[in-house]
N, C-alpha and C positions, 0 to 999 in steps of 0.2 A: 876537813880531812887533810891534815898536814902531809905533804909529800906527793900530792897529785901532780902528775906530769904527763906530757904527750910526746911521743916520738913523731918525727916529721911526717911519716906516712899516715898515721892516724889523725894528726892535726889537719892535714890536707883533706882527709876523708870528711871530717865534720865541717870544714870550711866550704865544702862543695855539695852539701846536702840537697840544695835546690836542683842540682843537675840530675839527681836520682829520684827525688820526690817532688813532683810539681806542687808549688805552693808552699813548700817547706822553707824555713829560714836557714841560712848558713850560720854556723856557730863558730865563734872565735874561741880558741882554747883558753885564752885569758879569762873569758867569761866563766868558764867552768871552775877556774881557780877561785874567782870571786864567790861563786855559788858554794864551793867547798868551805870557804871561810865564813859563810853566813852562820851566825849563831843560832838561827832557827832551822838550819839544814836538817833534813831527815836522811838518816843512813840506814839502809836495809842490807844487813850483812849476815847471811848471803841474800842476794836478790831472789825472792821466791820464784821469779820467772826465768832465772838463769839456769842453763844446763851445765855451766862450768863453775858455778859457785861465785860468780862475779858479785861485786858490790854495787848497789843502786844508791845514788846520791841525788837528792832533790833540794835545790837551794836557789835563792834569789841572787841575780847578778846585777849590780847597779850599772855596769857598763852596757849590758844588753837591755836592761830595763824590764826584764821579765824573769820568771822562774824557769830553771833548766833542770832536766834530768840527765845525769851522766852515768855511764856504766864504766866501772873501774876494775882492773885486774887486782884480785885480793893478795897476790904474792908481792908485786912491786909497786902497786898503786898507779900503774900506767893507765891513762885514759884509753878506753876502747871505742866508745862512741858517745854522742850526746845529742839532745834535741830539746825543743821547747816543751816544757812540761804541759801536760793536758790530762784530761780524764781523772782517774783515781790519784795519780801523782799530784796533780795540781790541787785537787780537793783536799788531800791529806796535808799539803803544805799550808793552804789557806785556812784550814781548820786548826792548825797548830799541832798536828799530831807529831809525836816524837817516838820514833821506832828505832831502836838500836839493839843489836844482838851481839854486842862485843863480848 
């Protein structure tokens, strides 16, 4: 997903996930850029769980060493939040599912 970017407030938000969610990993915004560049990345546009029509991106980050889920604003591609992929997102990625509603 070319053009993914983070404003400072949202970047700080994902860098401090462990303060809000015990046991969660902090996420570096750069990792989400790597995940967006992953040729196997899954893009769900719109994210079926989003009330605002956001985009869900699931991709592997070499810097992080794991698969990430990122939620992205569909208007300007600004990052909203991100976390370590798990559950259905991780299964879809590992199974090689490709979902795009462009």
